[in-house]
N, C-alpha and C positions, 0 to 999 in steps of 0.2 A: 725739294723736302722729299725725302722717302719715309713713309707710314708703314709700321708693322704691326700686325693685331696677331695676339695668341688666344686662342681660342679651342673649346672642346670638340667643336664640331663644324663643319661647312654649315651654316644656317640660312634658312630662308629669310629668317628676318634680320639678316645681316647683308644679303646681297645686294639689293640696291642702294644702301647707304657705302659700300664698299665701291660700287660702281660709279657714284655720284662724286667719290674722292678723287676717282683717276680722273677726273674731266676737270679738276681744277687746276687753274694756270700754275700755282705755285708746287702742285704733288709731282716727282718725277715718277715714283712706284710706290705702288701698293702691294703689300706682301701679307698672306694671311696664313699663319702656321696653325696646323689643327692635331690634335692627339688622334681623333678619328673623323671617318667621312659623315657617319651620320649614327644616332642611336637606335637599336630596337622598339625602345618608345616614340620616337619622332616618326619611325615606319608606319608603327602602329595607326600612327594618326594621319596617314596618306602624305607625309612628306618624302621627297626625294631628294638625292645630293643635286643641288642646283649648281648651273654654271654661271659662273662670275666674271663678265667681261674685263680683259683687261686687267685682272688680279693674280699674282702669281701663286700658287699656292704648294705648300709643303706640309706631306701628311707625315705623321708618325716620326718625328726626328728623333735620329740617336743624342746619346749627351752631346757627340762630337759634332754632329749638325748643329745643336743648338749654341755651342761655340762658337762655331764657323759663323752662323746668322748674325750673332753681334759683333764678331770680329769684321767682317766685312761689310757691316753697315755702321760705322763709329757715331754718325752723325743723328741717325734715324730716331723718330720719336716711337717707341713701343707702348700698346695698351695689352694687359695683360687680364685675363677673364677671371679675376680674383688673384689673392697673394696665397701661394703655396695651395693649389687647389689642384689634386690629380699629380701624377707622375710627370708629364711634360712640362704643366705650369709651374710645378715646385724648381724643376731643373732650370725653367729660363730665368725664374725670378732670380734664384742664387746666382747664375753667370750673369745676369745683367747687373747685379749689383755690385759683383766681383769687377766687372769691367766698367763702372759708375756710369751706365748708359742712361738715357731719359727714358723715364719709365712712368706709365701711368696704369691704374686699376679701373677696371670697369666693374662694378658690383653692384649686386642688388640687395634689398634688405634681407636679414636674414630673421628667422623666427625667434622671438625673445620669450617667448612664454614658457611656464613648467620648467623643470628641473634641466631637460634638455636646454632651454633658451640660457637659464644662468650660465651652464657649462660654456654655451657658446660667448656670450658675453667673456668669459674668463678667457678663452681662446685668442677671441681678438683684442684684446687688451692687452696681452700678451706678444702677439703679432704686432702691433701697434710699437709696443716699446722697442720690440728687436727689428724690426724692418721699416717703421713709417719713415724714416732720414733718406730711404731709397725710393721712395713713392712721391713724385713730384706733382702727380695731380689725380684726383678721383672722380670719375664719372659714377654720381650714385644715381641709381634708378629711381625715379619716382621721389613724391614727398618723403615717403617711409624711408628712403634709402639717404637721403638727404640728411634726415633726424638721425637715423643711426649711425653713419659715420661721424656727422659734427657731434652726437650723442658722446662717444668715444673718445673725443678730445681733439678730433684732426682738424686742422686749421679750418675756420670756413673759406678763408680764400684759397684754399686748395681742393675743396670741393666742390663740382659743377653739376647742376640737377642734370638729367639725363633720361632719355627716352629711347625706345627701339624706332629709330627712323625709317620708315619704309615708303616705295611709292607702288602705287599700282596702276597697272593697264586700266582705265576706264572703257569698258563696253560701250558703243552708242546705242542705247537703249535708253527711251523716255519710258518709264512706267507708266501704264495707264493708270486712270483716277480710280478709285474703289472707295466704298466706306468702311471698310476694316481697316484697322492698323495693321498691317505687316511687319513682322519680327523676327531677326534670325538671331540663333545663337548655333556656335560652333566650336566643339570641344569636348574636352571628356566629361562624361556624365558620374562623377562623383562627388562626395561630400564638399570639398574644398571648393568647388567651383560653384555652388551654390544654385543650381539650376532647378535641382526639385524643389527647394525651399523656395525658389523663385514663381515657380508653377501654383506650388500650394497657395500662394498668396494671389494670383490670376484667379485662381478656380473660387476664391471668395467676392469676384466681381462678375456678376452674372450678367448684366444688363448692356455691357458694352460689347462691340464687334472689334473682334481681332483674330490674327492667326500669328501662330509661333511656329517656326518651322526649326528643329532642332536636328544640326549634323553633328554626327556623333557616336560615341559610345562608352563605355564603362559599368562599373560595380553597380552603381543605381539603376541601370539601363531599365531593365524589367522591373522593377518596384516602381518605377515613375511613370512607365507605360501602363502598370496595372491602375496605379492611381486616377490616370489621365480617364483610363475606360470606366473606372467605378463613379466617375464624376462627371460621366457625358460628357467629357472636353475632346471627344476623338474627331471632332468637326473644328476643332480650334486647334488643337497641338498635334504638330506632325513630328514623324520622325523619321531620319534618312542617315545612311552611314556615313563615316569619314569620308570625303573627298579628297582628292588629289587637290593641293593647294594652288594650283594655277585653274582648276574647275572652281574651287570655292570662290577665289575672287572674282568671277564671272557672276557669281550669285548675288551679289550685293546691290545691284542695279536694280534688282527689282523687289526690295523692302524699303520700309520708312524708318525703321529702327534697328541698332544692333544692342544685344543685351549681355552683361557679363556680372553676373551676380557674386561674385567670390566670396566665402565665408573665412577663406583662410588667404595666406601672406601671396599675394598675386604680384609680381615685380612691376611689370606695364600691362599689357593685356592687348597685344597687337591685333586682336580681332577689334578692337573698338577705334584705334588708329585707321585700320584699311576700309570699317564702315565711315568713318569721317570723311576721309580722301573721297569717298563715292557720294558724300551728302548725304549721309544717312544721321540721324539723329541718336545720340547713345544714351541708354541708362545702365548705370553702374553701379557698384556699392564703394564705399570710401576706402576700402581696402587695395582695391586696385589702383597701381600707379597711374596709371592713367586718368582716373578721376581728377586729376589735376588740371588736364587739358580740359574737363568739361566745364563751360561755363552756362549757369540757368538762365533761363529765358534767351539762348541763344542756341546753343548746339546739344543741349542733353540737360538730364538731373540725374543727380549723384544721391545715393540713399546709405543710410547706416542700419547695418542688424542690429545693432547695440540699443538702438531707438525705436520702442515700439510704434507700430503705424507710420513708419517713415518708408518702408516698402512700397506698402499699399500707398500712401499717399504719393509716391514717383510713379507707382503705376498708373493712377488715376491721370497724372500730367501726361502720361505718355498718350492714355488713350484720348483725354482731351486733344492734344496736341496744339496747344493753342498758345501763341507769342513766342514761339520760337522762328528762327532763320530758316530762309528756303534753301533746298538743295543746294542750288548753285553759289550761292554766299557761303555756306559750309564748307563745300569743296574748296573755295577760292581762299578761304581762310586757313583749312589744314595743309593745302599745298604752301604755303608761306610757314607756318609753324612746326609741322609734325612729319613732314614730308622727307625722304631722303635728302633732298638737294638744301633742304633747311637745316638738316643733320648734319651734312658735310662743312655748311658755310659755318655753322655754330662751332663745330670742330676744331677746324684751323682760328678760329678767334680765341679757343680756350688755349691753344697751342700758343699764340701770341700774348696772351695773358701770363702763361705759364711761365714761357723763356725770353720774352721780349718788353715784359713790365707794362704791357697795355692793360686797361682795365679789365674786368671782370665782364665779360658779356653778358646782357639782359637773356633772361629764359625765354626762347622764342616763343612758346607757347602760352607766356604770359602777357605780351603783346598785343 
């Protein structure tokens, strides 16, 4: 079986998933076609262009190259990162439709709020009418992604819940016991990520011990640092610059909890997956796609910014840290459900369901 993925960049978040697919006995080749190596946005976050073992990569293909890729791989299954998104993806989709290729779409939910949201609804309904017949299956990221595409009228049997499946190298470190709860956040310090708002909620809880380490930067960085100083939190909230990805993933072993308090659309939230794979518990808003994988009284807690007191209640549960599973149990669960290997096995079951009449596979993280 030949599997071809069309993406904007060579993404760190896809690396281990693609490598896991290469190792599947039924897979003869995995090809990744990208428009760019990386974006300046990701470079500023410490990303580098990853080496993906065993995967053939084609960069910035011409229109002729795209035609040839489809012609040379008549029986391949293609997954495109969206329908008509950017020059390369648009040309690939049109060529795949012309050659009647096996095609799926990997899609995150889009922001449906305000005037722009209504315009996006019109756009996607148009795309559905014109192109739906050419898309055999949708990999819809998070519960919001599933609801978005089913809500547009796509056949539920062709919409498969999806995650960003990753695996991380676990350091041989056993964190020492400490009274304070150690929390990590890594990402942009900006409104949509909600970290400033989260720290504001933390500041109201005076009598419990914690340490929050923030790795990143962004437009709200200076104002957040001032808030921390003005509220005597400098001993509890610490700031660090963005780290290179390989360095960041070694840090998780030193923490108890990972936080992702997004206030705006966040398709999945790989930082939470990485934390869970390291045995951390997670606290995140229900806006994050990964919140679907958080189970109360097991691996974390989910809150809603729309409900008054929900975040502070969740923080208190975090700081009390009672009735949750242990680090090793969470690691074991995450390995079976949201790891790259779990994703590869799930993807092949989706192909079997789509093209060979097999039943829709269960959602891994719901098991």
